[in-house]
N, C-alpha and C positions, 0 to 999 in steps of 0.2 A: 415872249419869244420873238426874236427879230424876224424870223421867217414864218411865224405863226404855225397853225395846224393846216397841213396840206388839204386842199379841197379834194375829197375822195369820191365825188359823185361821178367822175368820169375824167379821163385824161388821154393825152397822146400816147401814154404807155399801155393802153388797152390793146390786147391782141385783136387784130382785125380778122377774126374768125367767128362766125355766128354760132353761138351755143344753142342747143335745143331749149325750148321754152322752159322746161322744168329746171334746167341748170341755170338759165338766165335769172329765174326768180330766186334761186338759191344764192347766186352771186350778188344780186341786188340787196337781198336781205342781209347778207354778211357785210356788204359794203356800207350799207346804211348804219348797221350796228357799229362797225369799226369806226366810222366817222363820228358818230354820236357819242359812243361810250368808251371806246378804247383809245383812240388818238389823243383826246384831251388829257388822259391820265398817264400817257406814256412817259413824259418827262419826269413827273413826280415818282413814278415807280422806279425809273432808272436811278434817280437820285437817292431814294430811300431804301431801295431793295425790298420793298414790301410786296408780298405775294398778291397776285390779282384776284383776291377772293370775290370782290363784287362783280367783276367781269365774268368770272367763271359761273357764278350763280345766275347771271342774266343769260349767258350762253346756254346754260342748262335749260332755262325756260324756253329758249328758241329751238331746243332739240339738238344743239350742236355737240352734246356729249354722248349721243347715242347713234352717231352716223354710220358705224359699222356693226351695229347690233341689230339682229333680226327683229322684225316687227312683233313676232310672238313673244319676245322678251322685253318689249317696251321701247325698242329703238326705231329708227326710221329706215335703216338699211339703205341709205343713199349710195353708199359705196365709196370707193377710193377716188373716183373722178370728182364727185361732189365734195368729198373731204378736201381734196387738193384745192378746189376753187375757193372754199371757205378759208382754208389755211393761208392762201395767198393774200386774201383781203385782210385777215386779222394780223398777219405778220407785216403787212405794209404799214400798219398803224403801230404795232408794238410786238417785237420779236419775242419778248419774255412771255407775253400772254399767248402768242402763237405756238410756242414750243410746249407750253403747258397743255394746251388743247390737243396738240399733235400726239404727245406721249399718252394722254388718257385714251384717245381713240385708237391709234395705230399700234401702240406697244402694250397696252393693258387690256382694253376690252376686246380687241381683235383676236388675240390668241385664245381667250376664253371661248369666244364665239366659234373659232375654227377647230379647237382641240379639246374643249371641255366636255365633260359628260353633261347630260341633260340636267342632272341635279346641280352641278356647278353653275350652269347657265341660269337656271331658275333662281339660284341663291344670290348671284352677284349681278348679272347683267341688268335686270330691271332697275336696281338701285344705282348702277353706274350710269344708265341712260338718263335718269332724272337728276344726277349730280349729287345724290345723297352720299355716294361713294366716289372718291377720286382715285384714279389708278396711277401706278408707276411700274417700271420694268427694271429689274436689277440683275445684271450679269457681270458687269465690270467690277474688277477688284484691284487693290493697290498693285498687285503683281501680275494681273491678267487683264490687259486692255485689248490691243489688237489681236492677241493670241487668246481668243475666247475659250478655246478648248483646254487652256491651262489653268482653269479656275481651281482654287484650293479649298473653297468652302465645302465642308464634308456633310454627308447625309448617312444616317443609319436608321434601320427600322427596328422598332421594339414595341411590344405590347400594343399593336394596332396603330402605332403612331410613327411618324418620321421625326428624327431629331437632327437639327442642323446646328453646326458650329462654323463660324467664319466671319468675314467682313466684306462688305461691298463698298465701292467708291464711285463718286461722280454720278449719283443717282438723281436724275431729274424728277421733281415732284416728291422725292423720297421722304422729306420731313413733313409733308402735308398729306400724303396719300393714306387712304383707308385700306386699299387693296393693292397688293403688289405681286407681280410675276417674278418669282425667285428661282435661281438656278444653283444647283449644288451637285457634287459628284459622289458617287458610291465608292470610287477608287480612282485617285488621281492618275495612276499609271495607265488607266484605260482611256484617258483623254476624252474625246468627244463621245465615245461609246459608254462612258460611265455617268454622263450627266442626266439629271432629272429636272423637270420643271414643276413648280408648285404655285398654287394660288394661296397667298398669305395675307392675313389680316394684321393690322398694326397692333391689335390687342392680344395676339398670341403670346403665351408665356415665353420669355427669352428674347423678345424683339426689342431692340434699342435703336434710337436715332443718334448717330454720332456727330462728328464735326460738320458744320455748315461751311461750304466753300465760298470764298470771296472771289468773284470772277471779274475779268476784263469787261465783258459785255453781258447781255441778257441778265442783268443784275436782279430783276424781280423774279426770275425763274429759280425756284427752290432747288438747290443742289447739295446733297449731303452724303456722308458715309452712313452705312447701316452696320450694326453689330448684332450677331446672333450667338447667344450663349445658351446652349442646350434648348434652343427654340423648338417648341412642339408644334407639329403640323398634323392635323387629322389625315388618316390614310386616304380618305376620299378626296382630298385636295390635291392629289397628284394630277398634273395636267399632261394629258397624253399617256404614253407608256413609260414604265420604268426603264431607264437607260436610253430613252429616245428623246430626252429633253433638248439635245443639241439641234434636232430637226425643228422643234418648236422655236428655238432661239433664232435660227437662221431664217426660217419662214417669216417670223415676226419682223426681223430686221429688213427683209425685202420690202415689206410694207412701210416700215418706219422710214426707210430711205426716200420713199416717195414723198413722205411728209416733210422731210428736211429739204428736199428739192423745192417743194412749195414754199417753205420758209425762205429759202434763198431767193426765189423769184419775187416774193413779196418785198424783201429788203431791197433788192435791185430796183424794183418798180418805184419804191419810195425815193431811192437815190436819183433815178431818172426824172421823176416828177419835180423834185426839189431843184435839180440842175437845170431843167428846162425853164422853170420859173425864174430862178436867179439869173441865168444867162441873158434873159430878156430884159431884166431890170437893172443889172449892173452895167454901168458905162465906163469905158476907158477909151482914151483917144477920141472922144466926142461921139462914140457910138456904142450900142449894146455889145457886150462881148460875144453874144450869139452870132454876130456878123463876122467873127473871125473864124477862119477855116480850122484852126487848131481846136477850137471849142466845138465846132460843128462835127468834126470827125470823132471826137470823144462821145458826143451825144449819139451819133450814128452807130458806133460800135456798141454802146450800152444797150440801145434799143434792139439791135440785131441779135446780140447774144442773149438778151433776156427772152425774146420771142422764141429763139431756138431752145432755150432751157425749158420754157413752158411746154413746148411741143414734146420734148423728151419726157417730161413729167406726165403729160396726158397719155402718151403711149404706154408707159409703164403702168399707170393707174388703170387704163382700159384692159390691159392684159391680166392684171391681178383680179379685176372685177369679173373677167371671163373665166377665171380659174386656170389660165394658161401659164406656162413657165415665163418668168419675168425677172429672174435674178440678174441677168445681163443688163436688161433695160432699166431696172431700178438703180443699179450701180452707175450706169451711164448718166442717168438723170441726176442722181445725187452728186456725182463727181463734177459734171459740167456746170450744173447750176451753182454749186457752192463756190467753185473757183471763179465763175462769172460774177457772183455777188460780191466777192472780194475785189475784183477788178472794178466793178461799178462803184463800190463804196470809195475806193481809192481815187477814182476819177471825179467823183462827186466832191470830195474834199478839195481836190486840185482845182476844179472849176470854181469853187467858192473861195479859193485863195486863203488868206489869213483867217477869214471868217469861218471857213470850213474846219479850222483847227480849234475853234472856240465852242463852248457849250451853248452859246446863244443860238446856234443853228443845229437842226436835227441831224445833219449829215455826220457830225462828230459821233453821235450815238450809233448811226447806221454802220459806220466804219468799225466800231468796236463790236457791235452785234454780229456782223458778217463773219468774223473770223471763226467762230465756233462751228459754223456749218461745214468747214473743211476738216473738222476733228471728230465730232461725235457721230454716233451710229456708223462708224467705220471711217477712218481717215482717208484722205485722198490717195495715199499710198496703198492702203488696203483695197480701195475701189479699183485701182489699176490692176492689182493682183487678181481680184475677182473677175474683172472683165477679160483679162488675158486668159485666165484659166477656163472661163466659159467658152471663149473663142476656140481655144486649142482642143477642148474636149468635144466639140461638135463634129 
């Protein structure tokens, strides 16, 4: 690689806020791991689309797969602030690995920990914490994306079991997951009031993995369709109450959006680090391009907006860890950070000039990876709807 692997031991893109000792240790552990294990494999994963099995196994050994799982179920219960710090570091190295980790923690293990019965927690969480089971979250359908209440996957109850029929789309980790949080409706006309949530295993009768999607970015992140044909789910695998699954879905997405904000901050940080390094080395008109005001202003805006995004992310994470309302704050963090990351990636490519458009430099990958943060777990348009609705209802 022309620009090599970015030195991740510390940089000008670090936020100048002193973290508590325990969080500093978490950050350093994640940063060391990302530099040593994740960054060197990022290019190969992007080129081949291979799932990051090895990194996930090693992150499980570090306890990174049980961050939101209570200690009594084998997790570390570090919380959303700690998870955000770790996700920033991992995504700075590889966004594909980062989103895989984010989904497992915030979208799969978290709803079981928050809404599951003790039996469900005992059955799944310990094995999810160790990495024996990988998790996924499945609500999106071919005809129901932003309008999540319009899902058409159906559920009926008979002989002590639930029977599901339908199809899910764009499911991150879906083809690799062992445990999935699935949403289906008792009656489509009831919209959100008919939705139920379930914990599903890949080996349940009637479960099939469908088409794997070929994506613009985060190419090593597994993204597939799921097909349910008379899939049988034990009655005890209902998550929360019957007909109250939409509450589970929205609460889970509030947490997931913090994870995507962390991903966006990580991508932006990689963009800024690469741009700072390149601008000092690249000369034009007999001086480094970092001496030109046009470049300086780009760097200044990238750094300012990245720090602002990180602080929004921390605020939302702190509120979620405290058990306080945070829908507004999570949406703000996700919206601002995702749009910021795309601006940062665009400017990084521009600063690198023609080289930025080539695969020789990492910023080409950052540019492709950044786009999805404006789309999944609620598009930018949906975030603005959520934010305005929260403001108007206060």
